[in-house]
Structures are given as structure tokens and as C-alpha cells.
Residue, then its C-alpha position, 0 to 999 in steps of 0.5 A: m417462374s409463375s408471379r405466385s412463386s416470385f412473390i413467396t420468394s420475396l418474402a423469404p428473407l423477411c420471415i426469416i429476419g421477424g423469425l430471429l427478431y420473435a427469438a431474441l424478444y420473446i424466447k428466454p434461454a433455460g437457466g444452467g450452469t454457475a455463474l462465475e463470480p469474480p476473483v477477490i484479488a484480481p491480476r491487476d490489483h497492486f496493493y500498497a500497504l498493509i497491516q495486521p492488527a491484534g486479533g489476526s485479520l489482514w488489512a490491505v490497500g491498493n490502487d483504485g481505493k481497493v480495501v480488502l479484510g483477509d483472515g491470514q490463510g488467502r481468504w480475504q473479502v473486499q471491502a467498500s472504500g466509497t473511493r477510486a483514488h489509489l491507496q497508499s498506507v493503512d495501519a490499525w489500532d486494532a480489529r475495529h479501529a484503522l485508518a487508510v491515506g493515499n492520492d488526492g488527500t484521501v484520508l479513510s477510516t473505520s471504527d467497525g472492522g471495515q464494515t463501514w469507512l468514513k471519509a475525513d477532511a484533512p488539511v491537505s495542499a490543493t496543489a500537491n495532496k498525496l498522503m504517503r504514510v500513516q501512522v497510529l499512536p496511543d488514544g486513537a492519534a496519528v500522523a500522516v506525510g505526503e506532498f507539498n510538506t504535508v505532516l498531518l496529527g490526527s484524533a479521535y481515531g482520524r476524524q479529526w486534522t491538524r497540520l503541523t507544517p507550511e506548505q511547500d513544495v517537498a514531498w514526504y514519503g517515510l515516517a516513524v514515530r516513537g513517543s513525542r519525536i518524529t522522523v520523516t524521510g523524503e525526496f532528494g534525501r531530506l529529513m526532518q525531526s521533531d521532538d514534540l510532536g510537531r510543534s517544532w522540527r529541524a532538518v537533519r543533514s543527509p549523506t544523500e540526493a536520493h529520495l528516502t522512501a522510508v524509515a524505522f528504528a529499532d529502539e530509541q537510538r538505532g534506525v534505518a531508512v532506505g530509498l532509491n538506487g538501493t540507498v540505505l542509511l544508518s543512524e546510531d544517534a537517534g536520528r539526528s546523524w546518519q552515514a551511508v552504508g552503502q550495501g542495499g545493491e541497484e534495485h530501489l528499496y520502498d520500505v523498512s521495518w524491525d521485526g523485533h530482530r532485525f531490520v528487513a528491506c523490501g524494493d524491485r524486482g522481489v528484493l529483500l534484504e535483512s541487516v540485525d544492527g543496520r550496517t550489515w546486510k545481505a538477501l533474504d532468501a524468500a525461495l522467490g526463485d525466477a517469480r522474482n522477476f517480476l514482483w516488487f514490494s512496497r510494504v513488509v511489516p510484521g505479522a503474527d505467522g512472519l514478514l508481510l508483504s504488499g505490492a504486486t502481490l500479497g504474501v507472507i514469508r515463514g521461515d525462509r518461505f514467502i507464501s503468497l496470500a493473493g494468487a499469480p502477481g502480475p508484471a507491473s512496476a511500483a511506477s503505477r503508484 
């Protein structure tokens, strides 16, 4: 081979590399196709609470600070919360004013339907500060509970907060406020009540050592508390004393509510229970089928068209059927909270 041919052959790899660099830097691909929009609710999203204020819209909050607003028909939009902390609870006075609380002592409020969420400076503990529940009260007041004996009283639609209890090594998970009476439930079966909106407190004797995750009252006298390992407690004297009913099965129960006609409880593995009197319970058959094994529900609340559920998915029970509002659920558990 001549020296000239060898020289040309040696340049070939450099020419190829140069051509590739030119294509990468200067040749732009022609536009085409449609960009895929990420789903508003992704399979990895878990929603720990939801509420439907007057007006029909739904608010759901969950992992990584996610807040979504829905129309009740499965159409959702994401609202910017300004936080990545898991949000554990949400409640609303109306379609414009709402509160959300969660990990790291996070308290968020909105007065414009969620277009803006503002973080409030709440007096939580620096030691353990996860807030588990919030309940709104008339005239812009609210109560929130959480770790390290935290019970907070809010005013001005969640913009101002005062602490009602000293710091102690106890976590509160459940909350029910009726008038000036506050009932809270917590770890190791603990129960506590105030009859004067938190100015004074009394410990209530409990028949269990299981963590009590939620409490609800049907009226001034009759209440139900639920917890881990299927724990169900009943009070018929305004929460002053409690008895173990023991008909919740073995799955963890995370919430209970009164829908105007019955108590409804929910928990792990898609468990749903109902009771008219709080004493005799039965499974609520919502046609979940095999999907039950992949579901966990952390909240159940009455909605305009049925019972609203949040957890591994979002859905509503209409009649005797569960209707998903968020697509296919994932197999995770509530322990990731």
C-alpha cells in the first residue's frame, strides 16, 4: 500500500468521529410526536388523609408533601404545598379554607382554595414533632395532635397556634372534638380527655395496651376507638370509660368515623368494618376482590356521594361497591408513613 493510501486510511476514524460530533452539536431533530404528561397521581403516591368540604371538591394529602384537589369523579390537579414532608392529615372549614399537618411539625393553611399553601410556625417539640391529626372547629379554630404529647389549639384559620400540653414522651394519634370536649388516643392504649378545650386534662383508664390510632363519636355519649391488631373499644358515657369489644379481627385498624348512620373502620389489607351501635361489627363488603390484598386504608370519611377512602389508593364506596378515584394501587403498607 502506498504511503498516500495509508495516510487516508488513518484519517478515516477521525472523520467518522468528527461527523458524529457535528451531528450531535449542530443537527437538531425535527419535532414530532406528543410529549407524555406525568400522571397527577402516580403508582408510588400514597395519600394518608382526605376531606370533602362543602362545595364538592376533594382534598387529599400524602407522601413527600403532595396535595391534590379533585372533583370527585377521578380528575385531580396537583397543588404546590412548598414542603417535602409527609402530610398525615387534612381538614377544611369550607372550599377555600383548609389545614394540613404532617411530619417535621409541618402545619400548612390555605385561604384561597389551595392556590397557595402557607407554612405556620407551630410550637411543636424539637425532639419528636410529627403531627398526626387535625380537626377544624367553628370560627377558624382547630386542634392538632402528634408526637411528644403535642396537643395544639389553632386560631385565625390555622395561622396562629398555642400548645395545650407540656412535652412528654407519649405520641397521640387519634382526635375527636365535640364542643369543648377533646378526646385523644395514642400509643400503648393511652386515652386523655379535656372538657374545657384543653385548659385542663385527665387521663382515662384504657382496657388495652395496643396503639390506638383513631377515635370517633356518634353523639355526646357513644364513641369508638380503634387501633393495632384489630383493637376496637366502645364508650357509652362520653369517653369517660371504655370497654374492649374485640370484633375487629387481626388486621391493624387506622381510622374510624361516623357517617350519620353507622361507624366505619378501615385498615391493613383492605379491611373495612361497619357497626350501627359500636358493639357488634361486621365486614363491609365493597367488592374489592383480590385487590384487597394490595390495599391499606389510612382514612375513611363521609363524602357527598359515599364513603371516601385514602391510603394505598383513593376511592369512594357507593352503595356496596368500591370505586377507585386514582387508578391501580401499589403493594406498600402504611408503615412507610
